[in-house]
N, C-alpha and C positions, 0 to 999 in steps of 0.2 A: 282408527281412533281409539278403540278399546285397548289395543296393544300399547300405544304410547301413554294412554291413561294409566294402565297398570304399572308401566315402567316409571312414570312420574311419581305415583304413590309409593312404589318401592324405594325410590330415591329419597322421598320425604321421610319414610320410616327409618331408613339407614342414617340419614343426617340427624334426625331427631334422636335416635338411639345413641349415636356417637356423642352428641352434645350432652345429653342427659348422663351418659355413662362417664364421660370425662369430668363433668361438673360435680358429679356425686362421688368421685374418687374410686369408681368401679375398676378402672384400669390398674390403679395402684394395687388394689386387692387381688386382681387377677395375676399380676406379675409376681406378687409375694407368694402365690401358690406354686411358682416355678414353671419350668418348661412343660411338665406334663399337662398343666391346665391350658397352656397355649396350644400345644399339639392337639389336645382334645377339642378345642374350639375349631382349629383348622380342619380336623377330620370330620367334625359335625357339618361344617359348611360343604365339604366335598360329598358327604353322604346325601345331604338334602338335594344337591344338584343332580347327583346320579339317579336318585329315586324319581325325581320329577322328570328327568330325561328318559329313563328306561321304561317307566310305567305310566307314561302319559295316557295311553289308550285305556288303561284299566282304572286309573284314578277317577274319583268323582270330581266335579267342578269345584266343590267346596274344599276337597283335599288338595287339589292343585293350587288353589289360591292360598290355602293355609301354608303349604310348603314354600311357596314363593315369598310370603311375608315372613316366615320363619327364617329363611335365608337372609332377607333384608335386615332382620334384627341381629342375627349372628354376625353379618358383615359390618353392621353398625358398631358392634362391640370392638371388632378389629380396627375399624376405621377411626375409633376414638383416639388412637395413638397420634394421629396427625395433629390434633389440637395441642398436644404437648411438644411436638417436634417443629411446628411451623407457626408463624404469625398469622393472625386472622386475615390481614390484608392480602398476603400472598395466596392464601386459600381461596379468598373471594375472586382474586384475579384469575387464578388458574381455573376455577369453576366456570367463570365467564368464558374463558378461552375454550374450555372443553365443550361447553354448550354450543358455542359458535361452530367449532369444527365438526362436532357431532351432527348438528343440524344441517350443515352443508352436505356432508357425506350421506346422511340419511335421505335427504332430498334427491341426491344423485342416484342412490340405489333404488329409490322408489320410481323415479320418472324416466330413468334411462331405458332405452329399448335394447341395449346390449346385454346379453346374458353374462352374469358374473360367476356362473357356476365353475368356470375353469380356474378362477383364482383361489377357489377353496383349498385345493391341494397346496398351493404356494403359502397360503395363510397358515394352514396346519403345520407345514414344515417350519415356517418362521416361528410359530408359537413353541414348537418343540425345541427349536434352537435356543430360544429365550430361556426356557426352563432349564435346559442343559447348561447354558452359560451361567445362570444364577446358581445352580448347584456347584459348578466347578469353581466359581468365585469364592464360595464358602471354604473350599479346600485349598485353593491357590489364590490368596489375597492379591497377588501381583496383577491378576486380571482386572482388578478394580480400576486400573488406569484407563481402561476403555469404557468406563461407566457412561460417559456422555453419548458415545456411539450406541451403546446398549439401549439407552433410553430413547434415542431417535428411532432405532429399529422397532422398539416397542410401540412408539407413537404411530409409526407407519403401518404396523400390523393391525392395530386396533382401529385406525381410520379405515383400513381396507375391510375389516370385519364389520364395521358399522354399515357400509354400503352393501356388503354381501348379505348380512343378516336382514337388512331392511327389504332387499329384494326377495329373500326367502319368505319373509313375513307376507309379502304381497302374493307370492305363489301359493302359500298355505291357505290364504284367504279364499282364493279361487278353487283350490283343491277340495276344501271342506265346506264350500258354499251351501251344499244341500244337507249338511250334517250339523245342526245347531249346537249339539253338545260338544262335538269335536272342535267346532269352530271356536267355541268359548275357551276350551282348553288350549287350543293352538295359539290363541291370543295371549294367554298367560305364559306359555312356553316361549313365544317370541319375545314377550316383554322381558323374560329372564335373560334371553340372549342379548338384547339391546341394553339391558341394565348392566350386564357384565362388560359389554363393550364400553359403555360410558364410564363405569368405575375404573376399569383398567386404563383407559385413555387419560382419565384424571390423574391417576397415580403416576403414570410415566411422564406426563407434562409437569406434575409437581416435582418429581425427582430431577427433571432436567432444568426447570426454571427456578424452582424454589431453593432458598437458602435456609437450611435448618437452624434452629436456635442453638446457641452454645450449650 
């Protein structure tokens, strides 16, 4: 319950930041700073995730929470771009679909008796392939013709990650049941994993179903 609570709060912070940043013209000023500012924002997001993942055992509970919400704010700044690219109606529709799909797969991951550990390697391989395809499409624009399939694969991967990470969350709960501090930090770490699953699933569904503004 705490894990999903933190995840929900993280999503609220992200969407709130995105709305405020886009309404206040923050994205325009960010883009006027050029690509260095955009890259700096992307690097900051990566650094926060890496620190939270690598130093979970050494971080205090307060520090772990702070990093989680710092990431939610940084991601909200990035996320603000969708309010310029898509109509609000399609954003709400895709958000509803994301919530539905996420809820179904999270329930499956939590209640299934089948171990999903074996699909972890498949998911990691699929994620690496997505990243590679994305990089190659920047160099070879002709690959953009397969964009629909690219999005469908991304949707499938993050649906799989939703079930996989939910089961891992359940396992961490039992593993740290006798260590209150680690249990609290594990809840935050699991919330980050599920948060990332939700956000990525939303983006791939949006790219697949949404029609950007002219």
